[in-house]
Phi, psi and omega in degrees: 000148185279154173270152176290142176298149176279138181263149176281166179306314186288331175293319177293321175304311180297322182295327186257354187299327180300336179296333176301316180292318180300315182289331173303314180295314180296321181292319175299320179297310185296321186277338193234347185294318176300321179298316180294316179301315181291324178299324181273009171107005181288137170285159181300327181289337180279337190300315180302319180296326179289338179278358187300337180303318187301300181292325182293318177294322178296319180299320184274317190280315189299310180294325180292314180295318177301317180297312184284328179291335173296335188249014183259141165209121180227180177298333179277347178119199186261309181263329189295330173303324179288323175304313186293309184290325173299319179295318182297310182290327176296319179295319177299316181295319180295324179290325185278324192302309183289353177255014181296124180283339182226157182298319183294330177290319177297321179295317178295324179293328177296321175303312180297315183297310185293319179297317182292319177299321180290327177299320178283321190287317186301313179292339179297321179299315180289331181303316179297317178297322179297313194272327189258149174291160177307327180294326184262353182300317177303324178294320179296315181288329175295322176297319177297319178298323178298315180291329173302312181296312181298313180298320181294316183295309185294315182296317181295327182281342191307309180300321179294316179296320180295322176296319177297333180274000175101004178287141184299128181255002174233162178207174178297156180307132179086003179242141181279133181299157180297329180300319180285318180300312181293325176300316179292324177295316179296321179298319178298319180294313179300316181300309183295316182292321181295316180290323176297325177302312179295318181298315186277339187254008178229169172221168182237149174283136172298158184304321182291330177287319177303320182286349178274348181279156187291340181267008178290152178288135178304149184299321183296330179279330178291332183262005181297145182262127182290148177270115185277143177289162178294142178294335181298331180293346180278339185296315179300319178297320179298317180293321176300315179297316179295322177296320177296318179296317180296321180294318178299317181292316185292318184270357179067031181290171178307133183296337178296340177292345172300326179299316179297317178294331181290340181294304177293329177299314181295319180293322177299316178297321179299316180294328180284325186274321188305318181296344181267000181263168175299138184299333182262014177283159178301315185292321179295316181296318181294320179296317181295315182290326178294320180291326186260020182299147181298157181299320179301322181292322177297318179291321176293334176301323179292317178302312181299321182302307183289330177296308185283334172298315179296320178296322181288329170304317181291312185296324183281321194244002178298316180300314180295320182293312185292317182295322182282315187279320188257339180245356170068032181210151170240008179278106187290349178267355186277157178296321182295318181296317180288329174294317177297320179297320176297319179297327174299318176301320177296317180298319178295319175300321183294317182292330174290326175293316176297326178295322178298320178290322179296327180298332178287323184277333187299317178302319177295317180298319181294322178292323185281319189243350184095159184294317185293313180297322177297315181292320177303310181301313186292315183286332173294322173302316178297318178297318177296325177299315178294317178301322185291337180300324180283347183258328182283141181251334177272115184301334178297325181287351176295341176300329177294323177299325184290338177299309180297319179296323179297317178296320179295318181297316178297320180290318181296328180280352187230306192295318178302327179289323175296320177294321182291321187298337178278352188247356182243149179299139180301327182292340180243023182302313181297318181298313183288329173294325176293316178296326181299333177298332177303325184279358167267318185284318184301313177297330176293318177297320177297320181296312184290336180272345183241336189293321178298318176298313181295321180298316184282322189260336187241322190260013173065023179072014182259109183297333179299331179288332173297319178295325175295321176298319177296319178297318177296323179295320177297317178299317178297322178300322178295320177294323181294331182294338178292342178274354183274122177272150176258101181284167172291144180303140180270155174285156180292000000 
């Protein structure tokens, strides 16, 4: 069998350049969506529920798009049609969101934006695997990480830079300032142009050519039939979900807690339905692999849960916490509130910049101290960074908090995957990496369904306390990584 040709630096650059646009969209979303929601009249307790689009669309869209893009071939190629359509709809959403006249329209636009970004992003990961040889794949993924960092820093800084250039940073009550609107317009242009660059400057191997390369999966493994779990195992999960729904209804709890109850309910239904489907269907295969995941992956799921719960606390409530605690206002139309919101964009750019620097240090740390100790150290730094936001009074000094958060962010994006890759069969690497995304999305769904309730009923309406909760969650994730064993690599 033939080896894949080696690509030049600039060919890999062109292949990954579209990721710059995708991350531009995600960074604008993370840094500014809470600001837009509050500007349009959302209470702080409402904000997590309005964010529900982000994790829910990731949970639904990524595995489906990954499954279908494996089976697509058109004149444009295999993955690139998804790049194109995702980019078009993402650009439309970026142009529309800051002009939303009502809160419910902004929330709906977030669904469109996040779903469209996921349509483009999921095939990009597989695109590198398709085109590059195993020897060059680390370079390809490193290039994607580089564009993640660049896109995040520039996009997060945009409102602040525009304000420094004289663009109006305040607006009438209920209107989004020009700094945010123009940042989203620029983001839409960058996203579309960057992805078009990759589409026009790359090509894809047809399926029959891919199967001729030496790193292709053997035919007997591609045709293997998954072993489905018993449907009886779904009943306890179904009952737990129904009990949760009944409890929310009976006690009159926040309706967003229905989302939390829906998680075990959905898994129970999946377990009940999957055995009745064709063995080679997407749903049946996914259910079988989810049930049979390695022990290391189950333990890493706990690590991921606390890591991403902490991150979502930060993304949702940093704007509210900083404007209230450090700028002394909750008036979204005031100059002080908008100045504080812009500073949050600078802080988010900073932690992404520190993460890029941390990514250089992490390989050395992992060789010197091991993966687990390195991850423990980094996420504890991040947890202390989040905790310190509630203690520091000078907003300029919050930049120091971002150093720890940057190290945690770089570690969360890399070390769990390094730990996972040693524990799963090579023939199912793609499937299990897709399933692993569930353990990013589920804690986000838990966050959006519980944080508003916790803020109002437990944390005294103080958003800075949500950040402290997030910091504690990051520290706990580091302790949980010590329970993860590193097994010997499995055969394919």
